[in-house]
C-alpha positions in Angstrom: 48.1 -108.0 25.4 45.7 -105.1 25.5 48.1 -103.3 27.8 51.0 -103.6 25.4 48.7 -102.5 22.3 47.6 -99.4 24.3 51.4 -98.6 25.2 52.3 -99.0 21.5 49.3 -96.8 20.5 50.4 -94.1 23.1 53.9 -94.3 21.7 52.6 -93.8 18.2 50.5 -90.8 19.3 53.5 -89.3 21.1 55.8 -89.7 18.1 53.1 -88.1 15.9 52.8 -85.1 18.2 56.5 -84.7 18.2 56.9 -84.9 14.5 54.2 -82.4 14.0 55.7 -80.0 16.6 59.0 -80.4 14.7 57.5 -79.7 11.3 55.7 -76.7 12.9 58.9 -75.4 14.2 60.6 -75.6 10.9 57.8 -73.8 9.2 57.9 -71.0 11.7 61.7 -70.7 11.3 61.4 -70.6 7.5 58.4 -68.1 7.8 60.4 -65.7 10.0 63.6 -66.0 7.9 61.5 -65.2 4.8 59.7 -62.0 5.9 61.0 -58.8 7.5 60.4 -55.0 7.7 62.4 -51.9 6.9 61.8 -49.1 9.3 60.8 -45.5 8.7 63.9 -43.5 7.3 65.6 -46.6 6.3 66.3 -48.7 3.1 67.0 -52.4 2.8 69.8 -53.6 0.7 69.4 -57.1 -0.6 72.4 -59.4 -0.5 72.4 -62.8 -2.3 75.2 -65.1 -1.0 76.9 -61.8 0.2 76.7 -60.1 -3.1 74.9 -56.8 -3.3 71.9 -56.9 -5.7 70.3 -54.0 -7.6 67.1 -54.4 -5.5 66.5 -51.8 -2.7 63.7 -52.4 -0.4 61.7 -49.4 0.7 60.0 -48.9 4.1 57.6 -51.6 4.9 57.5 -55.4 4.6 59.8 -57.4 2.4 60.1 -61.0 1.4 63.5 -62.8 0.8 64.8 -66.4 0.3 65.9 -67.8 3.6 69.4 -68.7 3.9 70.2 -67.5 0.4 69.4 -63.8 0.7 70.0 -61.3 3.5 68.7 -57.7 3.9 71.0 -55.1 5.4 69.3 -51.9 6.7 70.8 -48.3 6.1 69.6 -45.0 7.4 68.7 -42.5 4.8 67.5 -39.8 7.2 69.4 -36.5 7.5 72.3 -36.9 9.7 74.8 -34.4 11.3 78.6 -34.6 11.6 80.9 -32.1 13.2 84.5 -32.3 11.8 87.4 -30.1 13.1 89.4 -28.8 10.1 92.6 -26.9 9.7 94.0 -25.2 6.7 96.2 -22.3 5.5 94.9 -19.1 4.1 96.4 -17.5 1.1 98.6 -15.4 3.3 99.8 -18.6 4.9 98.0 -18.2 8.3 96.8 -21.4 10.0 93.0 -21.5 10.2 91.2 -23.9 12.4 87.4 -24.4 12.4 84.8 -26.9 13.2 82.5 -27.7 10.4 79.1 -29.0 10.9 77.5 -30.8 7.8 73.9 -32.1 7.4 73.7 -34.9 4.8 71.9 -38.0 3.9 72.4 -41.0 1.5 70.5 -41.0 -1.7 67.8 -43.5 -1.0 67.9 -45.1 -4.4 71.8 -45.5 -4.2 72.1 -47.2 -0.7 73.2 -50.4 -2.4 76.0 -48.7 -4.3 77.2 -46.9 -1.1 77.2 -50.2 0.8 79.0 -52.0 -1.8 81.7 -49.3 -2.5 82.2 -48.0 1.2 80.2 -49.9 3.7 78.4 -48.4 7.0 81.2 -46.2 8.0 80.9 -43.9 5.0 81.0 -40.9 7.2 84.5 -41.8 8.4 85.8 -42.9 4.9 84.2 -40.3 2.7 82.6 -37.4 4.5 85.4 -36.4 6.9 88.1 -36.4 4.4 85.9 -34.6 1.9 85.3 -31.9 4.6 89.0 -31.6 5.1 89.8 -31.3 1.5 87.0 -28.8 0.8 88.1 -26.5 3.7 91.8 -26.5 2.6 90.9 -26.0 -1.0 88.6 -22.9 -0.3 90.5 -21.5 2.6 93.6 -21.1 0.4 91.6 -18.8 -1.9 91.2 -16.2 0.9 93.4 -14.1 3.3 93.0 -14.8 7.1 91.2 -11.4 7.3 88.9 -12.3 4.3 88.0 -15.6 6.0 86.5 -13.6 8.9 85.0 -10.7 6.9 83.6 -12.7 4.0 82.4 -15.6 6.2 79.1 -16.3 4.2 81.0 -16.3 0.9 83.6 -18.8 2.2 80.7 -20.9 3.6 79.0 -21.0 0.1 82.4 -22.0 -1.5 82.9 -24.7 0.9 79.4 -25.8 0.6 79.6 -26.0 -3.3 82.9 -28.0 -3.1 81.5 -30.5 -0.7 78.3 -30.8 -2.6 80.3 -31.6 -5.7 82.5 -34.1 -3.9 79.7 -35.9 -2.0 77.1 -36.1 -4.9 79.5 -38.3 -6.9 79.3 -40.7 -4.0 75.5 -40.6 -3.7 75.7 -38.7 -0.4 
């Protein structure tokens, strides 16, 4: 009988160890799903059941509700895009150029950009804006003026782009 009691005692100990390990794993999973970090040059967008919230996490540690909230990270550092653009001058000459643009998302408005456009904002917003700005400003100059007044044309395109992109928090 003592052998049977010892075996039952061993089984109880094993069951207790297994349950403690299970509880420990659940606690670890919940902990790691609760805490995260946002890297340098990024902002974290809080999603609750997939809906964008007003809360934007800055660089560093954040806390969220596991399985209910999620955090999407977006880069707010300066980025560069080079877009080929073609337009017609005022004397109807076709002008082709390659436009380089340095830009960044407004850090406080990343949730708005995510909600309205998503991560591919450079394809949906920036490239078309460059095309439109180049066409609008090139039409004001002759082909010769586009070459001789290069700095003036550049400033006009820059002002046009700034106006278009600031409304989109870029």
